[in-house]
C-alpha positions as CSV (number, residue, x, y, z in Angstrom):
1,X,95.6,35.1,124.3
2,X,95.0,38.7,123.2
3,X,94.8,41.2,126.0
4,X,92.5,44.1,125.9
5,X,94.4,47.4,125.8
6,X,94.4,49.3,129.0
7,X,92.3,52.4,129.4
8,X,95.4,54.5,129.7
9,X,96.9,53.4,126.4
10,X,93.5,53.8,124.7
11,X,93.3,57.4,126.0
12,X,96.8,58.1,124.8
13,X,96.0,56.7,121.3
14,X,92.8,58.8,121.2
15,X,94.8,61.9,122.2
16,X,97.4,61.2,119.5
17,X,94.6,60.8,116.9
18,X,92.9,64.0,118.0
19,X,96.2,65.8,117.9
20,X,96.9,64.6,114.3
21,X,93.3,65.5,113.3
22,X,93.7,69.0,114.7
23,X,97.0,69.4,113.0
24,X,95.6,68.3,109.6
25,X,92.6,70.7,110.1
26,X,95.1,73.6,110.9
27,X,97.1,72.8,107.8
28,X,94.0,72.7,105.7
29,X,92.9,76.1,107.1
30,X,96.3,77.6,106.4
31,X,96.2,76.3,102.9
32,X,92.7,77.7,102.3
33,X,93.7,81.1,103.6
34,X,96.8,81.0,101.3
35,X,94.6,80.2,98.3
36,X,92.2,83.0,99.2
37,X,95.0,85.5,99.6
38,X,96.5,84.4,96.2
39,X,93.1,84.9,94.5
40,X,92.7,88.4,96.1
41,X,96.2,89.4,94.8
42,X,95.3,88.0,91.3
43,X,92.0,89.9,91.2
44,X,93.6,93.3,92.2
45,X,93.7,95.9,89.4
46,X,97.0,96.6,87.7
47,X,98.9,99.5,89.3
48,X,99.4,102.6,87.2
49,X,96.5,102.0,84.8
50,X,95.1,105.0,83.1
51,X,91.8,106.4,84.4
52,X,89.7,108.7,82.3
53,X,87.1,110.9,84.0
54,X,84.7,113.1,82.0
55,X,82.8,116.0,83.6
56,X,80.6,118.6,82.0
57,X,80.9,122.0,83.7
58,X,78.1,124.6,83.4
59,X,79.3,128.2,83.4
60,X,78.3,130.5,86.2
61,X,76.2,133.6,85.7
62,X,78.3,136.7,85.3
63,X,77.4,140.3,86.2
64,X,77.9,143.2,83.8
65,X,81.2,145.1,84.6
66,X,80.8,148.5,86.3
67,X,83.0,150.1,83.7
68,X,85.3,149.1,80.9
69,X,88.8,150.4,80.1
70,X,90.8,150.2,76.9
71,X,94.6,150.2,77.1
72,X,96.7,151.0,74.1
73,X,100.4,150.1,74.1
74,X,102.6,151.8,71.5
75,X,106.1,150.3,72.3
76,X,106.7,146.6,72.6
């Protein structure tokens, strides 16, 4: 005749199954994080790329000078 498994062996088997399920879930999580990290590295811009920035500067208002001076140099 077949005997029913004892409660203790059934609990042990359930713990073993639960442990393997948690291990598989942990491995799946580590794999997913690795894939996400790889995608993030792949999407990063290339280092040292040229960046062009164009700005238009408007000149400031200037006041008239108080006096002007002319300098003449005769020897180089």
